C-alpha positions in Angstrom: 85.3 63.1 96.3 82.8 65.0 94.8 81.6 63.5 91.3 81.4 67.3 89.0 78.3 65.5 86.9 76.6 65.4 90.3 77.6 68.0 92.6 75.8 71.3 92.9 77.8 74.1 95.5 75.9 76.6 97.6 78.6 79.1 98.2 79.2 82.3 100.8 81.0 84.9 98.8 81.7 86.7 101.8 85.5 87.3 102.5 86.5 86.6 106.1 90.0 87.7 106.4 92.7 85.3 108.2 95.3 86.4 111.0 97.8 87.2 108.7 95.5 88.9 106.2 94.3 91.2 109.1 97.9 92.0 110.2 99.0 92.8 106.4 101.7 90.0 106.2 99.6 88.8 103.5 96.7 90.4 100.8 93.3 89.8 101.2 92.1 88.1 97.8 88.7 88.4 96.2 86.2 85.3 96.0 85.9 85.2 92.2 88.7 82.5 92.0 87.3 80.4 94.9 84.6 80.5 93.1 86.3 79.3 89.8 88.0 76.5 91.7 84.6 75.5 92.9 83.1 75.8 89.2 85.6 73.1 88.1 84.4 70.5 90.4 80.3 70.8 90.5 77.7 71.2 87.8 76.3 74.4 89.5 77.0 76.7 91.9 74.5 78.8 93.9 76.4 81.9 95.0 75.5 84.4 98.5 76.9 86.8 100.5 75.7 85.1 103.5 77.6 87.5 106.0 76.8 90.9 104.4 73.1 89.8 104.4 73.2 88.5 108.0 74.7 91.7 109.0 72.0 93.7 107.4 68.8 91.5 108.4 70.3 90.4 112.1 72.9 92.9 112.8 75.1 90.0 113.4 76.8 87.5 110.9 76.3 84.4 113.6 72.8 83.2 111.1 74.6 83.4 108.3 74.9 79.1 108.3 71.2 79.4 108.1 70.6 81.7 105.2 72.9 79.5 103.7 70.9 76.6 104.7 68.1 77.9 103.5 68.8 78.7 100.0 70.3 75.1 99.6 66.4 74.4 100.5 64.8 76.1 98.1 67.6 75.1 95.4 66.3 71.5 95.8 69.4 70.1 97.3 68.1 68.8 100.6 65.9 65.7 101.1 63.9 66.8 103.9 61.0 69.1 103.7 60.7 72.4 105.3 58.5 71.6 108.2 61.4 68.9 109.4 64.2 71.6 109.0 62.1 74.4 111.1 61.1 72.2 113.7 64.7 70.9 114.2 65.5 74.4 114.3 62.9 74.9 117.2 63.9 71.7 119.1 67.5 72.6 119.1 66.2 76.3 121.3 69.2 78.2 120.7 68.2 82.1 118.6 65.3 79.8 117.5 63.2 82.8 115.9 66.1 84.5 114.5 67.6 81.2 112.9 63.9 80.4 111.7 63.3 83.8 110.3 67.2 83.4 108.7 66.3 79.7 106.9 63.3 81.4 105.6 65.3 84.7 104.5 68.0 82.2 102.8 64.8 80.8 100.9 63.7 83.9 99.5 67.1 85.0 98.4 67.3 81.7 96.6 63.7 82.4 94.9 64.2 85.8 94.0 67.6 87.3 94.8 67.0 90.9 93.3 63.7 91.4 95.4 65.5 90.6 98.8 68.3 92.9 98.0 66.0 95.9 97.2 64.0 95.1 100.6 67.1 94.5 102.7 70.0 96.2 101.7 70.5 99.7 101.6 71.5 102.2 98.8 75.0 103.5 99.9 75.2 106.3 102.2 76.2 109.5 101.9 79.9 109.8 103.3 80.0 111.6 106.9 81.2 115.4 106.6 84.1 116.1 108.4 82.1 117.5 111.5 80.2 114.1 112.1 83.3 112.3 111.7 85.1 114.1 115.0 81.6 114.7 116.9 81.3 110.5 116.8 84.8 110.2 118.0 84.9 113.0 120.8 81.2 111.0 121.9 83.4 107.8 122.2 86.8 109.0 123.4 84.6 111.0 126.3 83.1 107.4 127.1 86.4 105.9 126.7 88.5 108.6 129.3 86.3 111.9 129.9 85.7 115.3 128.0 89.0 116.6 128.3 90.8 113.6 126.5 88.3 114.1 124.2 88.5 117.8 124.1 92.3 117.5 123.5 91.4 115.3 120.4 89.1 117.9 118.6 91.5 120.5 119.4 94.5 118.3 117.7 92.0 117.5 115.0 91.1 121.0 114.2 94.6 122.4 114.4 95.8 119.9 111.8 92.8 120.1 109.3 93.1 124.4 109.7 96.8 123.6 108.6 96.1 121.0 106.0 93.2 123.1 104.0 95.8 126.4 103.6 98.8 124.3 102.9 97.1 121.7 100.5 93.8 123.1 98.9 90.3 122.2 99.6 90.0 118.3 97.6 93.4 117.5 99.3 93.1 119.1 103.0 89.9 117.7 103.7 91.0 114.1 102.8 94.2 114.7 104.9 91.7 115.9 107.7 89.2 113.0 107.6 92.8 110.7 107.5 94.1 112.6 110.7 91.1 112.4 112.4 90.4 108.7 112.1 94.0 107.7 112.8 94.6 109.8 115.8 91.0 108.4 117.2 92.4 104.8 116.3 95.5 105.9 118.4 93.9 107.3 121.6 91.4 104.7 122.0 93.4 101.8 121.7 91.4 98.8 123.6 93.3 98.0 126.9 92.0 96.3 130.2 89.6 99.0 131.0 88.1 99.8 127.5 87.0 96.0 127.4 85.3 96.0 131.1 83.4 99.4 129.3 82.7 97.3 126.1 81.2 94.3 127.9 79.2 96.4 130.1 78.4 98.3 126.5 74.0 97.8 127.3 73.7 97.3 123.2 76.5 94.6 123.7 74.3 92.9 126.3 71.3 93.1 124.7 72.9 91.6 122.0 73.9 88.8 123.9 70.5 88.7 125.7 68.3 88.5 121.9 71.5 85.9 120.7 71.1 83.2 123.9 68.7 84.3 126.1 68.7 86.3 129.2 69.1 83.2 131.4 71.9 81.9 129.7 75.4 81.6 131.6 78.4 83.4 130.3 81.5 83.0 131.5 84.6 85.2 130.5 88.4 84.3 130.1 90.9 87.0 131.1 94.8 87.4 131.0 95.4 90.1 133.4 98.8 91.9 132.8 99.5 91.9 136.7 99.2 88.0 137.3 100.9 87.7 132.9 103.9 89.8 134.6 104.1 87.2 137.8 104.5 84.4 134.8 100.9 82.7 134.5 100.6 82.1 130.9 96.8 80.6 131.0 93.7 83.0 131.1 91.5 82.6 133.8 87.9 81.6 134.0 85.5 84.1 135.4 82.1 83.6 135.6 78.9 85.6 137.9 81.5 87.9 139.4 82.7 89.4 136.2 80.4 92.2 135.8 81.8 93.1 139.9 85.3 93.0 137.9 84.2 94.6 134.6 82.2 97.5 136.8 85.7 98.2 138.7 87.9 97.9 136.0 86.1 100.7 134.1 86.0 102.9 137.2 89.8 102.6 137.2 90.2 103.7 133.9 91.7 107.3 135.5 94.8 105.1 136.4 95.7 103.9 132.6 98.5 104.5 130.3 101.5 106.4 131.5 99.6 107.7 134.8 99.7 104.1 136.3 103.7 103.9 135.2 104.3 107.5 136.8 102.8 106.7 139.9 105.2 103.6 140.5 108.0 105.0 139.5 106.8 108.1 142.1 106.9 110.9 139.2 104.6 113.7 138.8 101.7 114.7 136.8 101.2 112.1 133.7 101.9 112.9 130.0 99.3 112.1 127.4 97.4 108.6 128.3 98.5 105.9 125.5 100.6 107.8 123.2 103.2 104.5 122.5 100.4 101.7 122.8 99.9 100.4 119.4 97.1 98.2 119.8 93.9 98.4 117.3 90.8 99.2 118.4 87.6 97.0 119.0 84.0 99.0 118.6 81.4 97.5 119.8 78.7 96.0 117.7 75.5 98.3 117.3 72.4 96.2 116.9 69.9 97.0 115.0 66.2 95.8 115.1 65.8 92.8 112.5 64.0 93.0 109.4 60.6 90.6 109.8 61.0 87.0 107.9 59.2 87.2 104.3 56.5 84.4 103.7 58.3 81.4 102.3 57.7 80.8 98.7 54.8 78.8 97.9 56.9 75.7 96.7 60.6 75.2 96.3 62.7 74.6 93.0 61.0 71.3 91.2 65.3 70.9 90.4 66.4 68.5 93.2 69.9 67.2 93.4 70.8 63.7 92.4 72.2 61.6 95.2 
């Protein structure tokens, strides 16, 4: 058990929802209650929104633990030197430069959190306009299926927007149009097997994997194809080097998605709108940002040390 008079907590205040929260069965809580509970059992608390900072610095949440390690070191809570920690990171040979930078940024945020926020966290962005929202989703749906599919989306959205503005007024109509544009895109761009293949082959995703694990890293993909699932297979199959070939084939076969496959199997004619009845959440590919350069470590860590 932690001794309240001696224990110091370095906390990540980022809220990571559970499956029940994602599906809406339970509400997503704030972090204040959890911090208060920890405070009742510790003598000091140092809070860092590590996931947000990690995403902004590296375009990835994985270095968050190294940020917290750097903060813990700078607050005097580790009985080892910075050189020893950085040597261990180097010897581990996993994302060495990124992890070293994360450790140093963690020290910096403990030393002067306001300066780090000013240097790293952007000002709140201007909300996108209706036309920007539509243009972004038209580009995505073009890659998802084709230009005709995307044009169907754009025509439908603009038609609803015109009626909403006419009947609800400018402010309410604009809100309805934006909500409809976003909702229809989620419905039309559900993540099926063909989209999983497209996202795996996305250059940004490949660059992220190489940056994190190195160019020679072995990649293994676990798949559960619907055909095998329908035949009774209950486990996923492991695909190694041949995954790229498989994904390229699936990406090229996207013309078969949705109603087209069902109608061809049943000997029917032209397909209707693809995927109209599927209700699977959309997973967008991550757009990697160039990392910020690591800060110069503070000249010395905090003189306070946690008693052992």
